N, C-alpha and C positions, 0 to 999 in steps of 0.2 A: 504494499499500499504506499502511496506517495505521502500520505499524511503522517505516517509513523516514522519515527527516527530510527536509524540503524543502531541496533544495540551493540554491534561490533565496532562502531565508530569510536576512535580514541579521543577522549576529551582533553583539551589542552590543560596542562597543570599551571600552577602559579609560576614555576620557573620558566615555562614557555611564554607566558604573558610578559614576564620581566625581560626576557631575551628579545621578544618582539618589540617591546617598547624602547629598549635601548637601541635596537637596530634602526627603528624609525627615527628616533632622535638623532642618532649619528648620521643617517642619510640626509636628514633635513639640514643639519649643521654643515655637512659637506657640500650640499647643494648651495646653501647661502654663501659659504666661503668661496665657492667656485664661480657663481654667477654674479655676486654683488659687484666685484671690481669692474666687470664689463658693464653692468647696469649703471654704476657710478660714472663711467666715462660717457655714457649716453646722456645722463641728466646734466653733466657738466657741459657737454657739447650743445645742449639746448638751453643753457642759461646765459645770461648776460656775462660777458667775459670780465668786465671791471667789477661787477657785483660778486663774481665768484672768487675774487682775490681776498675778500673779507672772510671767506670760509663759512662753515656752518651749514653747508648743503649736504644732505645725506640721503634723502628719499625721493625728492622731486625738485624740479627747477624752481628757484625762488623768483626769478625774473625770466619768464620764457621768451626766447627769441630764436629766430633762424638766421641771424646775421652772421654767425660763425660759418655756417654752410655757404651762405651767399658770398662771404669774403673768400672762402676756400675755392669756390667754383669760379670766381672772378679773377683769381690770381693765375696769370699765365704760367708761372713756375710750377705750380701744382698740377695744372692741366697737362703740361708737357710731361711731367713725371708720371702721371697716370697713363698717358699714351705710350710712353717708353716701357712702363711696367707691364701693361697689357700685351704689347707687341712681343717683349722678351718672354713672357709667360706662354703665349700661344705658340710662337715659333720654337722656343726652347723645349717645351714639353713635347711637341709633336716630333721634333728631331730626336730627342732623347729616347722616347718610347720606340720609335721606328728603328733607329740605328742600334740600340741596345738589343732589341728583339731579333734583329737580323744576325748579330754576332752570336747571341745565345742560341738561336736556331741552328747555326752551323756547329757550335760546340756541343750541342745535344745529341749529335749522331754518334752511335756506338762505334761505327767503323771509321771514325776520323783518326788519321794518323797523328800521333803525339797528343792525343786528347788529354791524357793525365798530366802531361807537361804543361799544356795550356791552362788546365785547372789550377795547377800549382802556382803559375804566374799570376792568375787572377787572385788567388788567396793572398799572395805576397803584396800585390798592388792594393788590395782592399785594406790591409792592416798597416802598410808602410807607404810613405810618400817621399818625394824628393825634397820637399821643403818649399817655403814661400819664395825664397830668392831664386832658385833654379826654375821654379814655375814661372816667375815673373820674366826671367831672361828668355824662356822659351816663347812666351807670348810676345815679347818685344821682337824676337828674331823673326816671327811670322807676321809681324806688322799688325797685330790685333789690338794693341793698346789704344785707348781712346776711340774705339770704333764700336758699333753696335754688335758686331760678331764676337766680341770678347765675352758677351753674355751667353752666347749660344754654342759656339764651336767647342769650348773646353768642357761643356756639360753634356755633350752628345752621347757620351758613353759613361756608364756607372758600373763599377765592378759588383756592387751589392745588388743592383737591379738585375745585372746579368746572371748572377748566381740564382736568384729567384726564378728568372725566366728559364734557365737551363733545366732546373728541377721540374718546372711546370711542363715544358715541352716533352720531357722524357716520359711523362705520364700519358701523353697522347698515343693511342694505338698506332703501331707502325704499319698495320694493314691499310690504313687510310692512305698513307703516303705511297705504299707499294701499288695500290690500285690506281692512284693518280699517275704514277710513272708508267704503268702498263697502258694507260690511255693516252700517253704521249706528253704528259705535262712535265715541264722542267721544274727545277727546284724553286725558282722565283715564283712561278705560278702556284706551286704547292703552298709556298709560304704565304702568299697574298690571298689566295682564294680558299684555302683549307685550314691552315694553321691559325692565322689571325682571327677568322670568324669564330673559331672554337676557343679562343683565348680572351674572351671579353672580360672575364674576371681579372685576369692578369693585367690586361691593358688598362682597365680602370684603376687598379691598384697602383701601377707604375705612373699613370697619368696624374693621380692624386698626389703622390709623393713628389713628383717632379714639378707639378704646378705650384704646390705650396712652397717648395724650396725656391723656385724662381720668383714668386710673388713677394716673399719676405726677405729676399737677399738684399743686403746693403754693402757688404764687404767688397764685392766685385766692382762696384762703382767707386768706392773709396780707394782701392788699391790699383785698379787697372784702367779706370776711366776718369781720373780726377781733373784732367785738363779740358774736358768737354762738358760744359754745363748743360748742353742740350740732351745729354745722355743720363742725367741724374734721375734715379728712380724714386718711387714713393717711399720705400723703406729707408733710403739714404737721407731724404729730406726730413723724415720724421725723426731720425736719429740726430740730425743736425739741429732741429728745433728743440729736442730734449736737452741737448748739451747747452744750447744758448739760454735755456730757461731755468738752469740751475742757479738761481739767484737767492740772496738772503732776504730777510724780512724787510730791512730798510729799503732795498731796491724795489720790493713789491709795493711798499707805501708810495715811493716816488712814482712808480708806474701808475698807481691809482690816481694821483693828482695830475699826472701828465695826460691821462686818458679820459678826462672829464667829458670830452666831446665825442667819445667813441665808446661803443659797447663791445668791441672786439679786442682781444689780446692775442699774443702769439700762442699762449697756452690753450686758449679756447679754440683757436683754429687748429691746433694740434689735436685736440680731442675730436673735432669734426673729421680731421684727416684719418684718425685711427678707426673711426666707425666706418668711413668709406673704404678704407683698406681691408677691413675684416669682412665687410658685407659680401663681396663676391665669393669668398671661401665658404661662408655660411650658406649661401644660396646653392653652390655647386655640390657641397659635401653630402647633403641628404640624398641626392640622386645617385651618388657613387657608393654610398654606405653599404648597400646590399651586395656589392661586388667586393668590398674592401676585405672583410674577414675571410670570405671564400678564396680570394686571391692569395692572401697570406698563407692560409692553410694548405692550399693546393700547391703553392710555389715554395713551400718551406724547404730549406736546405736539409737534406737527409744525411744521416750519418752512415 
């Protein structure tokens, strides 16, 4: 009967209620600690910049305004940085995923000569690098410094991504490739029309990793393109603003008196820039999340 309770059902004890309560409280506190800093940036970006210098803003804007976003979108420097960041993210992510998968597909063949030697080289390169100065000299020798391609060409291949892709490609049945070869398909056709369509989880995972890395990168601008202001990225400009705004209390008071006719400060514009910088990743990630865990598990490096 549906109205009767199951006598075999185990009733929760007092200890179960205590553990459940503790777990809920811990999860709520963890959620607040994780989400509140981002929420604080949002309310500060929507508050009057001069008014925000007085402090005391915790839960909602005291003087609501959109002037911070207006100032940000009207600044040619920030608009150029957004364009460069979007371009390097799209081009860099596409080339990284494509080139890395091509190399990984070749190294995944069991009959490849010196395959174990190549894998050893990959492991060595993944854990050790030549250092910053030799890397800089190589980029200078190829004429990549202060050019857009310094963002793209050095990141076209990743040893870690390659190891994930090799393990993923090895799990694809070899009968599919053999059947395609019997039908006259070459290796490039097999790779583009058979392997890649079956590797959506892997491609989404690599694309997410590469895109986030390209979008948040600032060191490549600081080290390899410092002489070209038109190539400054969003991450580099935000770091620059953070450094410039590390001022003491007396400087903040002077800023308040000097900005009586303006509602915008460099800090408030920085808050707006942070929201705009994070927003694309937040919009893209939910669509790739279903592939993310699957791609990591299927492409995990096996012992």
